[in-house]
C-alpha positions in Angstrom: 45.8 19.7 94.1 45.3 21.0 90.6 48.0 17.8 89.4 46.2 14.9 91.8 42.8 15.7 90.2 44.8 15.9 86.9 46.5 12.5 87.3 43.1 11.1 88.7 41.9 11.8 85.4 44.3 9.9 83.6 44.3 7.1 85.1 40.3 7.0 85.1 41.1 7.8 80.5 43.7 4.4 80.7 41.1 1.9 80.6 39.3 3.6 78.2 42.3 4.0 75.8 43.2 0.9 76.5 39.6 -0.3 74.8 40.7 2.3 71.9 44.1 0.2 71.5 42.6 -2.7 71.4 39.1 -2.3 68.9 42.7 -0.4 66.7 44.4 -3.5 67.2 42.3 -6.0 67.2 41.2 -5.1 63.3 43.9 -7.7 60.9 45.5 -5.1 58.2 44.8 -8.3 55.5 40.8 -8.7 56.6 39.6 -6.9 53.7 36.9 -9.2 52.2 39.2 -8.8 48.0 42.4 -7.2 48.1 40.6 -4.5 46.2 37.5 -4.1 48.8 37.1 -1.2 50.5 35.9 -3.4 54.1 36.3 -5.9 55.7 35.0 -9.7 57.0 33.5 -7.2 59.9 32.7 -3.9 58.7 30.0 -7.3 56.5 29.6 -9.4 59.6 28.5 -5.9 62.0 26.1 -4.2 58.7 24.2 -7.7 58.8 24.4 -7.7 62.3 22.5 -3.6 62.8 20.3 -5.2 59.7 19.1 -8.0 62.2 17.9 -5.5 65.0 15.9 -3.2 62.9 14.3 -5.9 61.7 13.5 -7.4 65.2 12.8 -3.6 66.3 10.3 -3.6 63.6 8.9 -7.2 64.4 8.4 -5.3 68.4 5.9 -3.3 67.2 2.8 -4.2 67.6 1.1 -2.3 64.7 3.8 -3.9 62.8 3.7 -7.9 64.2 0.3 -7.3 64.2 0.1 -7.0 60.6 3.4 -9.3 59.7 4.2 -11.3 61.9 4.0 -14.2 60.0 6.0 -13.5 57.5 8.5 -11.7 60.7 8.6 -15.3 62.2 10.0 -16.6 58.7 12.7 -14.2 58.3 14.4 -14.9 61.4 14.2 -18.3 61.4 15.6 -18.5 57.8 18.2 -16.4 59.3 19.3 -18.9 61.9 19.0 -22.1 60.0 21.3 -21.2 57.0 23.7 -18.4 57.7 27.5 -18.9 58.2 28.1 -17.2 61.0 27.3 -18.9 64.8 26.3 -14.5 65.9 24.3 -14.6 63.5 22.5 -18.1 63.5 21.9 -17.6 67.6 20.8 -13.9 67.3 18.8 -14.9 64.9 17.1 -17.9 66.1 16.6 -15.8 70.0 14.5 -13.2 68.7 13.0 -15.3 66.1 11.6 -17.8 69.1 10.6 -15.0 71.1 8.5 -13.7 68.5 7.0 -16.9 67.8 5.5 -17.7 71.9 4.4 -13.9 71.3 2.9 -14.8 67.2 1.1 -18.3 69.2 -0.3 -16.1 72.1 -2.1 -14.4 69.4 -3.1 -16.6 67.2 -4.3 -19.4 69.6 -7.1 -20.9 67.1 -8.8 -20.7 64.2 -11.2 -17.6 63.6 -14.8 -18.5 63.3 -15.5 -16.3 60.2 -11.3 -17.1 58.6 -11.0 -16.7 55.0 -9.3 -17.9 52.8 -6.3 -15.2 53.1 -6.3 -15.4 57.3 -6.5 -19.8 56.7 -3.1 -18.8 54.2 -1.7 -16.6 56.9 -2.1 -18.0 59.7 -0.6 -21.6 58.5 2.6 -19.6 56.7 3.0 -18.2 60.3 2.4 -21.5 62.4 5.1 -23.3 60.1 7.3 -20.0 60.9 6.7 -20.5 64.5 7.2 -24.1 63.6 10.6 -24.1 62.1 11.6 -21.8 65.9 10.2 -24.9 67.7 6.9 -23.0 69.2 4.2 -25.7 67.6 1.2 -25.8 68.2 -0.8 -29.0 67.4 -4.6 -27.7 68.5 -4.4 -24.3 65.6 -3.2 -27.5 63.5 -5.8 -29.5 63.8 -8.3 -26.7 63.1 -6.3 -25.4 60.1 -5.8 -28.6 57.8 -10.4 -28.4 59.0 -10.7 -25.1 58.1 -8.4 -25.4 54.8 -10.7 -27.6 53.3 -13.7 -24.8 53.2 -12.1 -23.0 50.3 -11.2 -23.6 46.4 -7.8 -23.6 44.9 -9.1 -20.1 43.4 -9.6 -18.0 46.8 -6.1 -19.5 47.7 -4.0 -18.7 44.5 -6.4 -16.5 42.2 -7.0 -19.8 39.5 -6.1 -24.2 40.5 -3.0 -25.1 39.1 -4.5 -28.5 38.8 -6.2 -27.4 35.1 -4.9 -24.2 34.2 -1.6 -22.3 34.1 -1.2 -18.6 36.5 -3.9 -16.2 34.4 -3.1 -12.6 33.7 -6.8 -11.4 34.2 -6.5 -11.1 38.5 -7.3 -7.9 39.4 -4.9 -6.3 41.5 -6.4 -4.2 44.7 -7.7 -1.2 43.9 -5.5 1.6 44.2 -7.9 3.7 45.0 -10.2 2.2 47.4 -8.3 -1.4 48.4 -10.7 -2.6 48.0 -10.2 -7.0 47.0 -12.6 -8.0 43.0 -12.7 -10.9 42.1 -10.9 -12.7 39.2 -11.6 -11.0 35.2 -13.0 -7.9 36.8 -11.5 -4.6 34.9 -13.5 -1.8 36.8 -13.8 -1.9 40.8 -17.1 -2.9 42.2 -17.1 -1.0 45.0 -15.1 2.9 43.8 -15.5 2.4 39.8 -11.7 3.0 39.8 -10.0 1.0 36.8 -8.3 -1.9 38.1 -4.7 -2.6 37.0 -3.8 -6.3 37.0 -1.3 -8.6 38.3 1.1 -10.7 36.0 1.2 -14.2 35.5 4.3 -14.4 37.1 2.9 -12.9 39.7 0.5 -15.1 40.6 3.5 -17.7 40.0 5.1 -16.1 42.9 2.4 -16.0 45.4 1.8 -20.1 44.1 4.6 -20.9 45.0 5.0 -19.5 48.2 1.9 -21.4 48.8 2.7 -24.7 47.3 5.6 -24.6 49.8 3.7 -24.1 52.8 1.0 -26.9 51.6 4.3 -29.9 51.1 6.3 -28.3 54.4 3.0 -28.0 57.2 0.3 -30.3 55.6 -2.4 -27.7 54.8 -3.8 -27.9 51.8 -3.6 -24.4 50.1 -5.2 -24.3 46.8 -2.1 -27.4 45.4 0.6 -29.5 45.4 4.0 -27.6 44.2 4.5 -30.1 41.6 0.8 -28.5 40.9 2.4 -25.3 40.8 4.9 -26.0 39.6 4.5 -27.8 36.6 4.1 -24.7 34.8 7.4 -23.1 34.5 8.6 -23.9 31.6 5.6 -22.5 30.4 6.6 -18.6 32.3 10.2 -19.0 30.3 11.3 -16.7 28.2 11.8 -14.4 31.6 11.8 -10.7 30.0 14.5 -8.7 30.9 14.4 -6.1 33.7 13.1 -3.4 33.0 12.1 -4.4 29.5 9.7 -1.1 28.5 7.6 -4.0 26.1 6.9 -5.8 29.4 4.8 -3.5 32.2 5.0 -6.2 34.6 8.9 -7.3 33.9 9.6 -6.5 37.6 7.5 -9.3 39.1 10.0 -12.1 36.6 12.5 -10.8 38.8 10.7 -12.3 41.6 9.7 -15.1 40.1 12.6 -16.1 39.6 13.9 -15.8 42.4 11.0 -17.5 44.5 11.3 -20.8 41.7 15.0 -20.7 43.3 14.3 -20.4 46.8 11.1 -22.5 47.1 13.4 -26.0 45.7 16.5 -24.9 47.6 15.0 -24.6 50.7 15.4 -21.2 51.3 18.8 -21.4 51.1 19.9 -24.6 52.5 20.6 -26.8 49.3 23.5 -25.7 46.8 22.2 -26.2 43.5 24.2 -26.6 39.5 23.4 -24.2 37.2 22.3 -26.7 34.7 18.7 -27.8 37.2 17.4 -23.8 36.0 19.9 -23.2 33.2 17.4 -20.4 32.2 17.0 -19.3 35.6 20.8 -18.7 36.4 21.9 -17.2 33.1 18.7 -14.8 33.7 20.6 -13.4 37.4 24.0 -13.8 36.3 23.2 -11.3 33.0 20.5 -8.9 34.6 22.8 -9.1 38.5 24.3 -5.5 37.9 21.5 -4.6 36.6 20.3 -3.8 40.0 23.0 -1.8 40.7 22.8 0.7 38.7 18.8 1.1 39.2 20.0 1.4 42.6 17.2 -1.4 43.4 18.4 -2.2 46.7 15.7 -5.0 47.5 15.8 -6.6 44.1 19.8 -6.7 43.8 19.9 -8.7 47.4 17.6 -11.8 45.9 19.7 -12.0 42.9 22.9 -12.2 45.2 21.6 -14.5 47.0 20.1 -16.9 45.0 23.3 -16.7 42.8 25.1 -17.8 46.0 23.5 -21.1 45.6 24.2 -21.7 41.8 28.3 -21.5 43.3 28.5 -17.4 42.5 31.0 -16.0 45.2 32.7 -12.8 45.6 35.1 -14.2 43.2 32.5 -12.9 40.5 32.9 -9.2 39.5 29.4 -8.8 39.5 29.1 -10.3 42.9 32.3 -8.0 44.3 30.3 -5.1 42.5 27.5 -6.2 44.7 28.7 -6.5 47.8 30.2 -3.0 48.0 27.3 -1.4 46.8 25.1 -2.6 49.5 27.8 -1.8 52.7 28.5 1.6 51.3 25.0 1.9 51.0 22.9 0.9 54.3 21.3 3.7 56.7 22.8 5.2 60.0 19.6 2.8 61.8 20.7 -0.4 60.5 18.3 -0.6 57.8 18.3 -0.7 53.5 15.7 1.1 51.5 14.6 4.5 51.9 14.1 5.7 54.8 11.4 7.7 53.9 9.0 4.4 52.8 6.2 4.1 55.5 5.4 0.6 54.7 6.9 -1.5 57.0 6.7 -4.6 55.2 8.5 -3.0 52.2 11.4 -1.6 54.5 12.0 -4.8 56.6 11.9 -7.1 53.4 14.3 -4.8 51.5 16.8 -5.4 54.7 16.3 -8.3 54.7 17.4 -8.8 51.3 19.9 -6.4 51.1 21.1 -8.5 53.9 20.8 -12.2 52.0 23.1 -10.5 49.5 26.1 -10.2 51.5 25.8 -12.4 54.5 28.1 -16.2 53.8 26.0 -19.7 54.2 26.4 -23.0 55.7 25.4 -25.0 52.9 24.1 -28.3 53.8 24.1 -29.9 51.1 23.3 -29.8 46.8 19.8 -30.9 46.0 16.5 -30.0 46.4 13.2 -30.4 48.8 11.0 -31.6 46.1 13.1 -33.3 43.5 9.9 -34.6 41.9 9.1 -31.2 40.9 11.9 -30.9 39.8 12.6 -33.9 37.5 9.1 -32.3 35.7 10.6 -29.4 35.2 13.3 -30.7 33.0 11.2 -33.2 31.9 9.4 -30.3 30.3 11.5 -28.0 29.4 13.5 -30.7 26.8 10.0 -31.8 25.1 
């Protein structure tokens, strides 16, 4: 009786053993990313998909989606549009479409009391949903009409047709979380001394709004050319961690946003000679982010450098890939797990995924060629 029982257990276990043997043998011995790498292409693929599942879990959390739904939709769209891996493209598209339908139900109309911030968020979210093939022409028409109730300064904190990004835009009060008008040095609500946004931070936000303006047709303070004309004036960029420039991290984001908005969020390859200072900045400071363990900025530097043709034949890029694959969290995210801000957590995860993934480049070029010509002309003067 005991022998028969053992025989039955052995038979039941055979499919499992067979499956384990298959998995072990299905991983090619020479599937490493490069000869000296600790990781394989399968490791890369699984890592990215785990990150995607983490972002989707965040997007499926009602509070997180209410706070950041417009931004999350763009993450799914950009992954589905730019990724080379067909499985990743398909999963990101499916997740994005499901969330886009949910977002449309949440925002069928422009609220009667919508301010410029709400208009901007709705426009970006609606652009994202439209790119995910979930359009809403009624909401778009309402946004086009409502957008003109505000000035450029209401959207961007400055008018890019008249002046460069300013240095007197206060940050949200760290004590009471209030917003204050431009030029305010002490919070009008609680009296706390205010910190100022750097011009690089103002530029980054303006580039996204201008990109949305030109891509979606809802005016949010200025065209892309209006904003991009000031890029040459922001050069040279301070090095990350420059002690003489408190807001040097903002310059890093400005550089990557210049690349993102010109290459249509990783759809087009760029030539280094088109943006020589931005390319040189990214190349020179890539590995500094590894030393600082700055996962978010590292991912952005890596994926923007990929658009310039820098691949894993480059030692800095190899070091970045190895670092990111070795530092993924058990839940699929990257960054500090104790971080309470859901935006920071999913954004860090998204940038890390972008840093290690392969892209399906459509062509060489930019989405705003006239803006690039003006940038280059200004640089030559």
